[in-house]
N, C-alpha and C positions, 0 to 999 in steps of 0.2 A: 081934285088932288093934282098938284103940279109935280109930276115925276121928272127927275133929271133925265136928260137924253141917254146917258150911259145905261140907266136902268131899263129903259125901253128897248135899247139895242141888245142888252144882255138877255132879257126875257124873250125877245124875238129869236135870238140865237138858240136859246134853250128849246123853244117850240120847234125850230127846224131840227135840232139834234134829236129830240125825243121822237119826232116824226120819222127820221131816218132809221133810228134804232128800232122803232115799232115795225117798220117794213122789213128790216133785216131779220128780226126775231120771228116774224111770221114766215118769211122765206125759209128759215132754217128749221122751223117746226118747234121752236121754244115758246110754247103758248103761254106759260106763266109769266115769262119775261116780257112777252108781247103785251099781255094785259097790263102789267105794271107800267111799261113804257107808255101805253095808250092813256092810262090814268094820269100819268105825269104830263103827257102832252095836253090833255084836256085842262088840267089844273093850270098849267102855264098859259094856255090860250085864253082862259078866262081872266087870268091876271093881266095879260097883255090887253085884252079888251077893256078891262076896268081902268088901266093906266092911260089908254088912248081915247076913251069915249069923251065926247064933247059935253061941256056943261058942268063938269066936276073939277 
């Protein structure tokens, strides 16, 4: 799959953003929001990996 560069940058920014939010929610004690943010972080990280892996 040949993804456009803007999509890879967008997903990379989302991964960073969800990571920051996850850390913030853990620090403030909002565990349900931290879990939700962590799930979205993992989902976007897998998407980024699929977009950037070689051979596809």
